[in-house]
N, C-alpha and C positions, 0 to 999 in steps of 0.2 A: 754252773747253771745245769738244770736238768729238765727233761720234758715231762709234763704232767697233763692229765686229762681231767677236766671238771666233771664230776659225777653228780653233785648236788650243789646248789648255790642259794644263799640267802643274803639279802642286802638291807641295810638300814643306814641312811645318810651316806657317808663315805666308807663306812665299815662293811666288810664282807666276811662271811663265814662259808667255807666250802669243804665238801668232801672231794678230795683229789686222789687220782691214781698216779703213784710214782711209777712210771712206765718201766724203767730199767729194773725195778725190783718187784713189779706186779703187786704193789702194796697200796692199799687205800687208807688214808688218814684224813682227819678233820684239821683244818687250819683256819687262821684268821689273817686278814690282810686289809690294807687300805687301798681304795681306788679313788685317787684325788681328782680324776677328770670326769666323775659322774656322781652327782648327788641323787639319792633315791629315797623316797618315803618307804616305810616298812611295807613289804609285800609288793611294791612296785617292781616290775621286771626290768632288768638291765638291757640296754640297747647295745652295750659294748662287749658283754660276756654272757655266755649261755652254756648250759649243760652240753657236753661233747666237745667244747673248745679245747684245743691243745695249746699249752703255753710253755715258755721257757721261764723257770723260776729258780730261786734259791730258797731253801727252807732253813729255818733257824728256830731256836727256842729262846723266848724272851720272858720278861716279867717273872723270873725265877725267884720264888719266895722261900724255898727250902733247898738246901744242899747238904748232903750227908756223905762223909767218907765211908766207904764200904771195905769189907775184907776182899781179898783178891779172888775168892771163890765165886763171886757173882759174875755173871756174863752180861755183856751189853744187851739191852732190851728196852722195850717201851710198852706202855699201855695208855689208853684213853678211857678212863673209867666213867666219864660223864657222857651220856648219849648226845650225839650231834654237837659236840663241843671241842674246841681246840685245846682244852685242858689236857696236859700230858704229864705222866710220871715216867721218867726214863732213867735207866742205868747206863752209864757210859764211861769210857776211859779217856782221860785228859790227854790229848795229843800235843797241845800247845797252850801255854798261859799267855794271854795278851796283856792283862792288867789285873787289878784287884777285883774287877767286876765282870770280866769276860774271859772266855777260853774257847778252844776248838776241841770237840769230842768225837769219838767213835761210838755210835749208838747201835752198832750191829745192823740189823735189817733196815732201820730208819735212815742210816747213812753214816759214812765216814767223813770227817771234816765238817761237822755241823757246828756253826757258831752258837754260843750260849751267852746270854747276858743276864747277870744276877741283879737283884734289887738291893743287895747288901755286899759289903766287902767279904771276900772269901780267900783264904790262903790255900792255894792249890799248887801242885807240882806235876810235871809231866809224868804220866804213868799212873797217877791216882785214879781209883775207881770211885765214881760218885753217883749218888741217886739224887735227882732233882725233880722239882714240881714247878711247872710253869705253863706257858702258852706256846703252842706250835704255830709259828708264823711263816708266811711266805712273802717274798718280794718278787714281783713280776719284772721281766727284763726291761720293759718300757715304762715302768711306774716310777 
């Protein structure tokens, strides 16, 4: 778990999209998450979360639809090419293979030990350098 600060927040139903500051790295990223305890119509303000709130969360990358093995010359990195979106393109080193669909990676500034879930079977080994395309997600401590 790590501490984040909400910088911007949008809600629709149980789904949330937020720009968060990863405090330990002074890095702002967009992420998606579900908030099961509060249903909101589009544009309706949340009574449970607001800009400036500090939360304990775990970040991960899910809904990965592309995974490419890279040469060792690449360095761990990430970018979010779609404005105000949790969409992410990231380069990371595989630290642990959990099964054919998931692994733990080092994405440099984004984080070490970030869980990744693929939408397809992928054969990976520890130490592989991969480029993935998916959605940056966060899970709150009490969610």
